[in-house]
N, C-alpha and C positions, 0 to 999 in steps of 0.2 A: 939436509937442505931445508931451509926455510920454505914453507909452502908458497910464499909470495913469489919465490923465484921461478916457479913453474907457470906463472901466468901468461897466457897469450889471449889477445883479443882479436875479435874479427868484426870490426864496425861495419854498418851498411855504407854503401856508396852514396855519397852526397852529391847533390846537384852542384854543377859549377855556377858562377855567377851568370855566365852567358846562358847557360841552359835554364837557370831560374827566370831570367828575363824573358826567355822564349815562353816559358810556362805562364808567366804573368800575361803576356800578350795574348796567349791562346785562351785564358780565362775571360779577359775583357772581351775578346771576339765572341766567345759564347754567350756572354752577357748581353752584347749588342744584338744578338739574333733573337733574344727573347724580351728585352726590355726596350721601350722607347727612350728617348733622350730625357723627356719630362719625368717618366718613372725612374730613371737612374738617379735624378736628383730629389726624389721623394723620400719619404720616411715609411711608406707603405700603409696599408689598411690593418684593421683589427677585426678579431671576431671569427665566427664560424659562417663564412660567405656560403651561400646556399649551393653553389656549383660544386665546390670541393669540400665543404665542411671545414675548412680552415682558410685563413686570409689568402686572398688572390695573389698578394705579393710573395707570400710564403710559397705558394704553389709554383710561381714562376721562378723563384730562386732555386727551388728543388729541381726545376728543369734545366736550369744552367748548370747546377753541380753535376746532374745526370750527364748532360752533353759533354761536359769537360772531361769526365772520367770514362766516357764511352759506355755508360750503364743504362740499362733500360729505364731506371727511375731512381729517385732518391727521396729520402724523408728527413726532415729536420725534427728532432726530438728533444725533450728535457732530459737533463741528467748528464750532460757533456759526454765524455767518451765512455764512462761506465754505463750511462743510460743507453747509448747507441748499441753497446755490446748486449745489454739486457733485451732490448726490443728485438735485435737480431736473433738472439737464441729463442725468445718467446715465439718468433715467426716460424721457426723450424723444428722445435722440439716441444715434447710434452713430458709431464711429470714422470720420472722413472726412467726415461730414455737413456741410452748410452751416449757419452760424448767422448771423442778422442782428442787428447791435448798432447803437447810436448812434455817430456818427462823433465819437469822443471817446477819449482814453486809457482803456484798459480796466484796471479795478483789478487789481492784481498777482496776487492769488490766482486771480481769474477767468481771467486770461490764461495762468497755469500750467495751469488745467484745459483750456482750449481746445487749448494746445500739446500737452499730453499725450495727448488724444484726437484729435489731427490734424484738428481741426475747421477747415473753410474759412470764414473770418470775412469777412463782407461787411458793409459798414456804409453808413449814410445818415444824413442830418441829421434827427433826429426833430422838430427845431424847425420843419421844413418838411413838412407833412403831404402836399403834392403830390409832393415828392421821395421821401418814404417809400413812397407808393403806386407810384410809377414803379419803384422798386427792387425791389419785391416782383413787379411784373409781368414784369421783365426778369431775375429771379434764380431760383435753386433753393435753397430753405432748408427744413431740417427743424425749425428752431424759430427763435424770436426771443427775445432776452433784453433786457428793458428795465429800466434802473435808475431807481428812483423819485427818489432824491435827485440833486442836480445833479453832473455830471461835469465841466462847464466853467462858468466864471463867467457867461458870457453865455447859458446854457441857460434856456429859457423854456417848454419844451413842458408841456402838460398830460397827465399820464399816461392819463387817460381817452380823450383824443382820439387819442393814439398807439395805444392798445389797439384802438380802434374802427376805425382805418385798417387795422391789421394783420389783424383779424378779417374786415373786409369784403373786402379784397384777396386774402387767403390763408386761407379759413375752416377748412382742415383742418390748418394749421400750429399747434402748440401755442405758446403765449405764456407765458413765464416772467418773472415780475417780482422784481427784487431790491428788496425793500422795507426793507432795513437802513437805518437812520437816519430812517425814515418811519413805520413802524408804531407805532400808538397815539399818534402826534403830529399826524396828519392824519385828516380825517374818514373816508377809506376807502383801503384798500390795494388792490394789483393784482387779487386774486381777486374783490374786491367791485366792480371796475370792468370785469370781463369777461375777465380772464386765466384760464389754465388752472391755473396754480400760482403761489402767492406764497411767497416765502423771506424769512425774517428771523432775526436773532439773538435768543435769549431773554436772553443775557448783557447785551445793551444795553438791557434792560427790566428790569433789577434782578434777573435770575435767576441761576443758577449758571453757573460757568465752563464754556465749551465746549459749550453746548447751543444747537442751532438748531431752526428749525421750518419745515416745508412744509406748506402747506394749499392744497387745491384739488380737482381731479377725483379721484374714488374710484379709478379704475382706475390712474391714474399714481401716487397714493399707496401703492396696494397693491403696485405694483412696487418702490417704495422700501423697504417692509416686507420684501418677499421678498429684495431685495439685502442687507438689513441683518438677516440672520437670526441671526448668532452672538450668543452671550451677552454677550461682551465689547463688542459694539457697542451694547447697549441702554441707553436712558436709564432709570435705575432710579426706582422709585417715589417716594423722597424727593426726587430731582432734579426729577421732573415736578411735585410739590407745590411745590417752589420756584420752578418756572417760572410756576405759576399765581398764587402769592402775589406775586411780582414784577410780573407783568402787571397785577394788579389795583392795585397802588400806582402803577405808572408813569404812567398818563395824567395825573393831577392834578399830580404833580411835574413832569413834562415841560412841561405847560402853564404852570406857574408860572416855569419856566426861560424859556420863550418870552417871557413877559411882562417878564422881566428883560432879555432880549436887546433888546426893543423900548424899554425905558427907557434902556439904555446907548446905544442908536443916537441917541436924541433928544438926550440930554445931551452926547454927544461931538460931535455936529454943531452943537451950540449953543456950541462952542468953551470947554467947561468944563475941559478938561485942555490946558495948553500943551505943544506939541510934536506934537500930533495934528492932521493935515490935515483928515481926514474918516473916517467910518466907513460901512461897508455891512453890511446883513444878507444872509447867504447861507447855503445848504445846502451846506457844504463840509466833511465830508459831513454832520455833524449841523447843524442850525440854529444858527449862530454869528454872532459879530460879526468882521468883517474891518476891522482897524484900519490905516488908511494913516498912516504917520508923516512928519513934516516932513522928517526927515533919513534917509539910507540906513543905518540902524544897528539894523536889526530884531534881528539875532542878539545884540547886546549888551543890548537891552532885555529879551529873553527870559532872558539870563544873570542879570541883575539882579532880575527878578521872582521867581525860584525861592526866594531866601532870605527874601522878603517874604510867602510863603505861597502863591504860585501853583504848581499842579501843573505840572511841566515837560514831561509827555507823557500820552497817554491810557493807560488800563488796558483797558477794553472799549468806550470811547467811551460814556460815560453808564452805566457799570456801577454795581453796589451800592457798590463801594469808593470811588467818585468824588463827594466833596462839595466839595472846594477848587476855585476856579475855575482852569480850565486856560488858560495862556498857551503857545502852541504855533506853530510855523511853519505857513504856508499849507499845505493838504493837497497830497499829492504829485500827484494827478490834476490839481488846478489849476495847480500849478507846471510840469507837463509842458507845458501850454498856454500858460502866462504866466510863464516863468522869471524875468522881470525883477522879479516880486513878492518874491523871496526876501529882499531888503534893505530893502524898502519897507513891507512889510505883516506883520502877525502876526494870529494867530487867537485869539480869546478865547471860550471857552465858560464861562459863569458857573457851571455845574453847579448847586449848592445855594445858592450865595452870593447875596446882595443887591448891588444896583447900587453901594452906597456902598462896600462892601468891594473890589469889582472896580476902581472908579475910584481908590481910595486906593492899591492895589498898582500900578496903571498909572502914576499921577502920580509916585509914589517911584521906579519903575524907570526912567522916562524921565529923571527928574533925575540919577539915579546913572549912567545911561549916557552923560550929556551931556558935551561937552568941558569939562575942568576938573574933572571928578569921577572921574578915573582912566582914562578912556577917550579916545582921540584921535579 
């Protein structure tokens, strides 16, 4: 049996458009409780204001974000999602500590962080709550880092259940969640499910380049502010306002995108496009369509898709710059576990496009890459 035939995916539950609309309204309400109408129309201040050591506007937006997620505090940081993970880990761990992760390929920037701190990485299968509990009982960990989005195609764990097991078996151990690719797409993120800190990228939520967010326990967030005291490290007021504006717009746009993914899934599996064997919905890392091709010519299809209007690579994975549908290779973490997918499968994120646009590009790209059309 071809190994592709064994694939099962377990995507995260996306918000409906109605749920996303309610989330948008809730965020605007949180903003109205912190910002005056004039402040909402401003671009904010600059520098290390005396009261907080960072722009007053940034401090207010951090308060809005904390209120929205039901967290004690929040910090906007440099480095987007990877920077948020770094600051969160720095806040709870010291060099040489033990860190518990899911038994899966670790995201490259996170692995670099672990290596640079000399953290002793222990892993277990979060898909098995029993094995997770056993690992905690037999190990010595200063923190656990749980990724909300899937790291392997077969991942199926519910983050709420994993956090519950971690807290029940190691109540003093801080739990940090990497909510990149999940924040504002799903009903609740890690801090709302019992984690100590949640991390995510504002750039992935239509915000400014290079800004991330950490939300959670006030004492841990205060450590981050103290570590990030220099003027050059501050997220300026105008950037914080961009974070808020992007977060307000993101839920509905992302829910519409999820609807298109569902439509594409149904139409491709109804054999609408010749050359497609079948399609899967997966969080890899964003919620996307994994399209299995009849022939092992994925790279050629991707080459042909770009001139037809498909974005050939991500910018920030759903950043404010990305409206064209993205046709790309399967994610690096998925390929690390399933290298045979490289020539059999492509990843499609519709971004702001409708299903007809995506299917039109795919159909023409497959035709152009087929034998007799310039490719062997």
